[in-house]
C-alpha positions, 0 to 999 in steps of 0.5 A, a space after each residue: 744830130 745828138 749822140 749820147 751812149 750810157 756807160 756800163 757803170 751808169 747802168 749798173 747804178 740802174 740796175 741796183 734798184 731792180 725787184 728782187 723777183 727778177 734775177 740780177 744776173 739776167 741784165 748784167 751782160 746787156 748792151 749799151 744804149 745809144 741816144 740819138 736825139 733827132 727831136 730838133 731836126 727836120 722830121 724825116 725817118 731816123 736811121 735806123 728804120 728802114 722806109 719800107 718797114 716804116 711804111 708797113 708799120 703805118 700801113 698795118 691795122 690795128 689789132 685793137 683800138 685799145 690793146 690790154 695786156 693782161 697775165 701773159 698775152 701772146 701775139 704771132 703778128 708781125 706787127 702788134 699795133 693799136 692806139 693804146 696798148 695797156 699794161 696791167 700789174 705784172 703783165 707780159 706782152 709775149 713776141 711768139 713768132 720769131 722766123 720774121 726778119 723784123 717784129 714792130 709793137 706800135 701805138 700812139 700810147 703805151 700805158 702802164 696801170 701800175 709803172 712801179 711794178 714789172 711789166 715785160 715785153 719778151 721773146 717766147 722763151 719756151 724756144 730756147 736753142 737752135 735745132 740740134 744737129 742729126 746723127 751721123 750715118 752708120 758706117 758700111 759693114 765688112 764684107 763676109 769672107 767665106 772660103 779658104 786661100 791655101 787651106 787657111 780661112 779668109 779674113 773678114 773685111 775690115 768695117 767702115 767708119 761712121 758717118 761725121 754728125 750734123 752741126 748744130 744750128 744757129 738761129 738768129 732773133 728778129 730786130 725788134 722796133 717799139 714805136 709809141 709816142 708817150 708812155 703813160 700811167 693810168 691816169 694819162 700822165 706821162 711817167 717820170 724817167 726812172 719811175 718806169 719798170 719795164 723789162 724786155 727779155 730778148 737774149 739770143 738763142 743757144 746754139 744746137 747741139 752737134 749731132 753724135 757720129 755714126 757708128 762704126 760698120 761692124 767687121 766681116 765674118 771669117 772663113 773656116 779652114 779648110 780640113 787636111 788631106 790624108 792618104 792611107 798611111 799618113 796626113 798629106 796636107 795639115 789642116 788650115 787654121 781659120 780665118 781672122 774677123 774683120 776688125 769693127 769700123 771706127 765711131 764717126 766725127 761728131 758734129 760741131 757745136 752750133 754757134 750762139 745767136 746774137 741777142 735781138 737788136 731793139 729800136 725805140 722810137 718816141 717823142 723826147 720825153 718817152 725815149 728819156 722814160 724807156 731808157 730806164 728800161 731793164 734788158 736782157 739781150 745778151 747772145 746765146 751760148 754755144 751749143 755742145 759739140 757732138 760726141 764721137 760715134 761708137 765703134 762697130 762689132 767686131 767680125 766672127 773669126 773663123 772655125 778651124 778644121 775638123 779632124 780628117 783621117 790621118 790629119 788633125 784638127 786645126 784652130 780657129 782664127 782671131 776675132 776682129 779688134 776693136 779701133 783704137 781710138 774708138 772713134 774719129 773724135 767729137 766735134 769742134 766747139 762753137 762761139 757764144 753770140 754777141 750782145 744785141 744792140 740797143 738804140 733809143 731815137 727821140 723824134 719831132 713827130 711819129 707821124 711816118 709810123 702812125 697813121 693820124 
C-alpha cells in the first residue's frame, strides 16, 4: 500500500489560487490530506469505510438517475445517491441532516458544468453551535422571623445561593463519505488535477454557552422589637430594637463552556484519476470554537429590617434593626472555559473498482 501525505506548504501553494470571492482565512487551518493508493492492489474495501456502511450505500436507491445541483440544493437524506450528480456554475450541495453518525454522497459520475468556477459541498451553516446550557435555579429564600427574643426582634434568615448554570453542549459532525468513479466536465471528459475548483465547508460546531448562574435567594425579613414595659412611675423594661434583615444569597456559579466540536472527517473514494483531481479541493474542516463560560448569577435582595418598638408610657421608642447585607463577592464565579475542537481528518483513497459501493 502506498501512502502519501500532502504537507502544509504544498497546501498553502494551492490556496494561493483561491477565488477572491472566498475568504482566504476559511481554508488556512485545514488538516493534511492522507492519500491512499489502492488502485494496484486487490479489489476490496479500503480500511476507512466499514463494510456495513459500504453495504448501506450500495443498497440505497438513487434519489434520481441524474441529480442536478442548481443554486443551493439542500438534502436531508443520509445517503445522497445518483448515477450522475451535476453541479451547475456557482452551485451548492448543502447537507442538512447532521444528526447521523455518517453521511454519504455517491455517484458513478460527478460532473461540473464549469470546473473553473467554484462549486460547494457544505454542511448546513445555519446551525452554528451546540445548544447553550440553561440558567441555574434561583436560590431558596431565607425564612421570615417575626417576633422577638429578649425583646429584640429576631433576625431574618439568609437567602441561599443560586444554582449552578448547566454546561454548554458539544456537538459533533458526522463522517462524510464521497464516492465517485469519475469527476468530469460538461463534455464528460475527466477533469485534470489542479483545474477543478471545488470547496468543502465542514467546519465543526462551536460549543454551547454555559448557562448563567441562578439568582441568589432573598434574605428573610426580621421581626420588630418588643415595646417596653412601664410601671406607674417609670419604665421597668426598656423597648427592644428591631431585628436585622437576612443577608442576600450569593448568585450561583455560571455553567462551563461547551467544547468546540471537531471538524468533519472526510473520506473520498474514487478511481485513481478522480482521487488525484479531488486532492486539490479546498477544504475548511477546522474545529469549532469553544463556547463562552456562563456568567455568575446575580445576588438576591437583602431582607427587610425589623422596626423598633413604639413608645409605651414611660418607655421611649427604640430604633430599627439593620437591613440585610449583600454578599461579597456577589456570586460564586463564572463557569470554566472550554476547549476548541480539533481539525477533522481527510482521506482520499484511490481504488481499482467501486463495485462495493455502486450497483452495476
